[in-house]
N, C-alpha and C positions, 0 to 999 in steps of 0.2 A: 503493499500499500503506498508505503512513501518514495517509491519510484513514480506514483505515478497520480493525477492530480482527478478530481471529478467535478463533472458539469452537470446542474442539474436545473431542470425550468421544470413549472408545475402549469399545468390547466385547472386553474378550480369552479367546479361549477357548484352555485350555491341557489335554493330555491327564496324567491322576495316572499315570505310565509305575511308578513304585515301588509298585507291589501287585502278590502273586503272579496272582491272577483278577481278573475284569472286577465293576462294581460291583454288578451284580445277578445275577451269575449265574459260574458254577464254570470257564468258559470261561478260556485261558489271557493274562494280559493281557501281551503282550510281542510287540515288530513283527515281521512276517514279510512278507515281497515274495513268499509263495506265497498264493493267493490262496484264500481259505477254509477256512483249516486250525485259526483259533485261535474255533473255533465250537460252541455248543451250542443244542441244538432251544431253549429260551429264546430265544436270541439272534434265533432265523426267526422267533420269536412261534408256533411251535406250538399247537395248544389241548391246553388241559390243564398249560402250563406254568406257575411262581411263582416270582417277582423275591426274593433272599433277598441282604438288605444286606450289602456285605464292609463290615466297622467297621473294618479299616484304610483303607479310602477316608476314610469317615466322618474320622479320625484326621485323615488327611494335609488335609482339607479345615479341619476345623479348625485347624490348626496355621496354613495360609495367613494364615484370619482371627483369628487370635494375631497375628503379626506385621506383619499392615496395622493394627494398634488398631481391632479392628473391637466392636463389641457381638456377645455370642453368643444364641440365642434360648435362654428353657427346654426349648422341646423340638423336637425334628428330625420336620419332616415331608415328606412327600412327596408331590407332584402331576402329574398328567396332563396334556401340555400336547397338545391335540386338535389334529391338522394330517393332511393326506396330502400324502405326499412319496414316491416309489420307495423309497426307499434306508431307509425309517422302518416296517420289516416290520407294528409293532401299529399303525402309523396315528394312535397316540402317543407321545409321548416322555415317558419319567418324568424328572421336574426339581423344581424349587424356586420356589417365585414369593410366594404370597401369604400361607398359612396356618403359622404366624402371621408366622414371618420366614425367610430364607435363612438357609445357615451362619458367617454373618457381613453387618450393614450399619453405615453409617455410621463408615469408617475412615478411614487416611488415611495417604501416604506420603509419606516423604521421599525428594527423589532430587535430582541433579546434572546439569545441563547445561550446559556450554559453561562449566566451573568454578564457576558458580552455584547456590546451591541453592535447590529448590522444594518448594513442598508440592502434592501432589493429592488430592482428595478422593475416597473409595469411596463410593460408593451402596452396591452389593452385590456380595456374592460368592458364587456357589451351588453345590451340586453337583448333578451330571444325569449322563444315560446319553449315548454318542455314540451320530450314526448311524451307517451302513453307508456305505460310499463310492460312488459311479458314478464311471464314464468312460466316455466316448461317443466313438464313432467316426463315423466317415462315415453308418457304414448299418446301425450297432447301436449298444447301449451294454451294459455289463456293470455287476455288483454285488458290491463282494466286502465279507463280511459282518464280517473281522476286528476291525472297526473298530464296530462293532452294539456297545452295550452296556459300553463300557470309558471308564471312571471320566474325567468332565469339571468342571472349573473354568471357572466364568463369572464374570467380574468387568467389573463395570461403573462407571465412573467417571460423575463431574459433566465438565459441560465447560471444563476449568481450563485445560486447554491452549493454548496464542496458537500455536504456531509449529509446524512438521515437525519439529523441532531436539527440540522439549519430547518431543511424545507419542513422539517414537522414544525420548528417553532414559528416558523412563520405563515402556517396554515392555521395553528390557535393562534394566530393575533388576529388575523383576517377572521378566523370564526368572531372572537370577540368583538370585533368593530362590529361586524351585521347585527350581534348579539343588542351589543351598548347603543348602535344607532337605531334599533327598532327596524332593523332591514329585514331582518331573520330572524328565526328560531334558532337556524344553524343546526339543526337536529340530524343526529346521524343516523338515529334511530329509528326516523321517519325518512329517510332515503333522501332529505334536503340537501346534501351536501356529498358531493363526488368529485375524485378528480384523476388526471391525467398527470403520469408523469411522465417526464425523457430524459432520458440517463447517458451519459457518456463517460470516457476515460480519456484522460489524454498521458503524454508524460509529461512529468513535473517542471521538468527546466525550460517548457517552449510556454508561450505569450498566448494567454487564452484570450485576449481583445483583437487576435486576429483569427477568425473563424474557420480558415486553412489548418490550425492546427488544432481544431475541434477530432476528436473521435468520430462513430460511426453511433450515430444518433437512436435510441433503442426507445420506443413511446410502450408506457405500459397502459391500459383502458382502464377507465373505471374503476380507482378502487375504490372501495367505501366506509372505511374505517382511515383515520389517523398512524392506527398502529399499522393496518395495513399499508400505510405508505412506506412508513418506515422499514418494514418487514421485507418490503417489494424494494427498495432502494439497498439497503445492505445486502439482499440479494442476488438483485442484479451487478451491483459492484463486484460483489465476489465472481461471479460468472463471466464477466469481463475481463478483469484482472487473469483467470485460466485460460482465457481464451489469448490472451494477449502472450500470457509467458508462454503460449505452445505456438505462438507463432502462427494462431489461427482469425486474431482480432482484424488485420485488414483485408481478410477476404470475408467477414463476418457482410452480411446486408443490411442495410435500414431495415426497421421491422417494424412490427407492431407487436406485442407479447400482453398476457394476461396475467392477471395474479390469482393463483388457485391455493387460497388457504389453507386448504385440508394437505395437501402436498406442501404447503410453505414454498413454493417457488413460481417463477415466471413458468408461462408457455406460449410457447410460439403463435402466433394467430395468422399474420401472411406480411406479405416483402412490403415496404411502403417505398417505394426507387427515388418518386418523384409523387409531390402533394397530390391529390383528388381533383379535380375538375367538378365542381359545384355547379358551373354555370350559374353563377351569381346574377339575377338581376334584380331593379328595384321593384319593388313590391308595389304593383299599381291602384291599390286598394287600400293605400293609409297613406294620406298626403303629406309630405315634411311641413317637418314644423321649425318652425325659427325658437332656439334656446334664446329668450331675452336674458339682455342681463341682470333686470329684475327677479326673474324667476330663481337664476343662479344667486343671488345673494338672498332670496328670502329661503333658499334651501340651506344653504352656509350658515343664518341664523337661529335653524332649526337644529342642528347638529348640536346631540347634548353630553355630557362628558361621559368622555370614554374611558376606558378601563387606567390607559397610562395618566391620566389628568388623576382620577379618581387615587391612583395607587401615590401620586403626588399627595395630593392630601394627607393620605390616611399615613404617611413616613415624618410629612413636614410639621403639619398643622394637629395631627392626633400623638405623635411620637411614637408609630410603631414597628417595629422591622422590618428592615425591606423581605425578608424571610415571607411575614404574618403577612405584609399587606401584597405579597404577591400571589398568597394564599387565596386570600379573601377576592381580591379582582379577578382568578381565571375563571370563575363562572359569575354571570351577573348575578342571577338568582342568589348568589352568594354573599354578594356584592349589597345586594340590593334588602335583604334580611340582616347583614350587619348595618347599613343605615338606616333602616327602622329601628333596629332597635337602641341605637343612638336616640332618633328622635323620640325615641319614649319615654329617654332619661336617662339613658344606661353611656355609664364614663367608655370611654371606647376604648382604652386597654382592656377594661375587666371583660366588655362584650367581645373582644376579639379572640381574649384566653379561652370564654368560653364554646365560641362558637370554633374558633381552630381546633383543640385538641376535642372535647364531648361530643358537641353535635355532629360534626364532618366527620368522625369517626364511627358514628352510629348511621349515617348516611351511606360511608362506604363499603362498614360489612354489612350493613341488609340491602344494598344497591338499590337506595332509592334518590328520589329530587327532591331537594330543601323544599317545594312547594308542597309534599308530601306529609311536611312534618307536621304534629299534632303540637309541639309547642311554639305556638308564636312569638314576635320581637317582645309586644310587651308582656309574654306570661316570662319571657328571660329576664326584661328590666324588675318585673318584681321578686326572681328569685335572688337577684344580683343584691336588693335592696335587702332584700333578708340575711345577708351576709355583711353586709356592710353596718346595718344595724345588729349586728351580734343577736340576730335571732334566732339564727342557728347557725354551727360553724362552716367550713369552708368544704371542709369533710363530709355534712351532712349534704350539704346542697347538693355533691355531686352524687351522692346515693341517692336525694330527691331527683333529681336530672333527669338517671337513668331509670326509675320508675317512671316519670309521667311522659318520658319518651315511649315509654311500653304498653301503657296502663291508659293513655289518653285520659289523664285527670292532671287538673293545674297543678303547679309546683305550689303554691299558697293552701288548697285543698288538702294535698299531702301532707304537709306538715300539721293544718287544724287534722285530720283524721290520727294521724300517728303520733299525736299531741309532743312533737318536735319543739325542744326550747334550750337555745344553750345557755348554760349555767356560766352567767358573767361575773356574779359578784364572787369578791376576792374570800369573803370568810368561808364557803361554800366549799370554792374549790381547795381552799389550805387546809380543809379537815380531810379532804384525801389524799393531798399531797401528803401529808404528815403520818396519815395510815399508811403507806406506801414505803415510806422512808425506816420506818419502823419494819416493816414485813423484807424490806431489799436496805439495810445499815451496811454492808458490806460496799453500798454503791457511794458513799461518800466517799471514803479512803480510795476508793477505783478514780473518782473524779477530782481529788486534790494531789492525784499523784498526775494528773494529766489525760487523763481521758474522761476527754470530756463528753465525748459522744453520748456516754452513758445516761446524760437528760433525758437523749431520746427514747433511750427503753422507758426511764422512768415513765416521761408524757406517756407513752403509750399503755402500759399499766393504768393511771388516770383514766384515759380516753375507754378502757376497758370496763373499769367500772362506774365509771357515767354513761356508758353507753355512746362514746363519741359525744357526751353534750358540752363537757367542759370547751372553755375557750382555751384554745391549744397555746397561743404565744403568751395567756394568761399565766397559767400554769408553768410552762418553761420559766419563768420570771420567778416565781415562787421558789421551784426548786431550785434554783441557783442561791436565791436569797439565805432559803434555811439551808441547803448546804456549810455555804461559806460560814456561816454565824455557827457552827460548830467545829 
């Protein structure tokens, strides 16, 4: 690997899910597991139907273009991309390609990979309609037209990535942008994100800015998860290096492969010596649309705080660590939950501690989304208040939160039902402290001889006797005072 440089380019397809209807159809743009329910005659290419452009989809596309620092065209055109496939009912796809330019060209995106800032150049981003989806079975196939006509953003990068880590970090950043900007749910489980990956290798000492130095490009089609992207890239790098080492790489043809999850390999599909001629021509049923500067500025003003901006706020205003802030902003729903907890009145650092430890651990263990959680931000704030007012100890609070997550009871109700109340009075705790010292007189000499951690053991004995209700900090201080007096 030290002898070679990897060049990776990405084509990321993401469905725009935050519109009421499809891009050229009045059918509902919503996810449904019931096939062929969100359809209209135009989605199935019935004769006499005409497309009508959804301006909300245009605005969402324009927002993505602005965020990616792209150039926007003066006019929006749509074109027909002509090819036959069973799940493409019209025999062509309405898309953007050449005239005069897509919704955004020549942008760039800063992203972070393994703690290092990187920049990826964007060739273009364009708006098109998605195809229907085909499911294949041993003796037949079915077509679901729910997806036909769903607005789809295709993002094409330059080959600026040099590892699977960089490619996946970029994709995660883009998914975050789509989610935070309310462009898409970007949920791969709903089939809203798909990727084509282009991989080639070249000698490390050659200049990658000169295209003639690039190796033979291999395209991997329709990878449906970021984990799949990572594995497909790593496999393909290994395969191409082996060909290079065996002096067979230069004879390899440009080709399209697919990622097979079962065998964890890429599988040859077809050669791709030249670009396919899709015979693009301007879609005659959709007039060109002038992009007024006022519309661009209106959309720019609607861009909300993205993950990077929220992260800066968490670190610089709330005093969180880079690690915790990164975890909190990775998913918009998690970040929203955190911010709602603060709005309810919780101190940011405490809210972060509870969310990043217990709540996210519970979600990961049970494969849940935070929207599935019974414990609301207000409930979490109430639990934090119980600790802050010394009503219960932090140890008790953890037990309460775990039970609340499992039983769907509010933390305050659990505290009431179990009669939990932290013992905070010095006199009450001192009685138990003296009792424990009488039971363990050797601990006094051990502490005085330098074994300071014996106090932790003694505190543990008090917690046992009080069923976790004694204030731990007060208990420790009382032990130290009593031992040092003797």
